[in-house]
N, C-alpha and C positions, 0 to 999 in steps of 0.2 A: 503493500500500500505505500510506504514512502520512498519508494526506488532503490531500498537495501536488497542488495541479496546474499546471502551468503549458505553456505553448506545448512545450516540450519531452518533455510526457506526448504530444502528437498526434504527434511523431516517433518516440518510443516506439512507441508503437503500430502506425506504417506500417513499421517494420523488423519485428515478431510477424509482421505482417499478408503481409509481403513475403516471409517464411522459411515463412509456412501455403502462400503458392500453388506458392511454385517447387518444396517438399516435396511438396506433398497432403497433408501430416499436422497435426494441430491441436496450438496448444501446451499444451494442458490435459493430454496423455496423458502414460504415462510412456515413457522410452525405453532404460532400461536394467534388465534384471533385478535387478540386485546396490545397486540404488542411488535413492531418485526424484531423476528427472531432467527440465525439461519439454526443449521443442522447444529454446528458446532455449539452452540448456546444452548440447543434443544437437550441437545446432551448430555451440556455440563448439568443445567435443569435438572434433568432427571439422576443422575448420577447423586447428587445432592440433597434430593429430595428421596433417594435408596429403590428409586424406579429404572436402576438401568436396565431391566431385562423387556422391558415396555420400547425401548428402541429396538428392539428384533424384529425382523424382515419374519413378516409372519411365514413366509416362504421355504424359512427354516424349519418351523415345528419343531417336530420332536427329535427331530435329528442333531439337532444342537444341544452341546453340552454346557451346561448355565455358569459352571465356575469359570470354564473358558474363555464362554462369551464376555463376563465380565471383566475378566483379565483383559480381551481387548480393546476394551471401550475404556478401561485402564489408561493402557498403552497408548491410545489414541489418545486422551486426553493427556495424557504427557508431553505427548509428541505437539499438541497445539498451545503450548503453554504461551501465554502473554510476553515473558522474556525469553527472548532466543536462547541467551546463554544456560537458562534452566530445561533447554528440550534434551533430550539423550541422542545421543551419536546414533546412526545408523547400526552401529553394528554391536550398541546397545540396545537395542529396540530388536536386534535378532535374539539377542540373549533373553530377554526378556519374554518375547513367543516361546520360547522353545524350553525355559528351563522352570518351571512350576514352581521350583524349591526357592528361586529368586525374590527377596525382597521388593516390593516396589512401593515408592514416596506417594504421598496421595497428590493429586495435581492439584495446581491451581487457578487461578482465572484464565480461560484461554485467550489466546490472541482475538482482534475482531471480535468479540462478543456482543451483539446488539443489545441495549437494554431500553430504548426506545419506548417510548408510546405510540402506537399508529396514529391519534390525532397529531400528535408533536413532528413526526414524520411526515404527513403528508402540507403541515405548515412549511417545514422546512422547503419542499420542492418548490 
């Protein structure tokens, strides 16, 4: 958004892609009627409310292992952290996804998390 590109930009993109894959949704759509909220923000809110499983693509059905699904959300949220320096490297991401024994940090607010009210967003246009 600010024209700065780094290796951590790829990590951010991977996190968004992972959220899109596991949810079956696109990041650029709105996910709350009362305010502007993209997929990253929606996943963040569900995670904080303990409703991460609500993000699951219905096509996954019973084939999904819940613990692995929640781990994927957690890794994706770590990839989209607001501060690029806090995001893991891609080799760390691979380790996080393949080693269930690896302890994971709790994510903080993601970058580009929109909390604007729809009425406010309409006025700003």
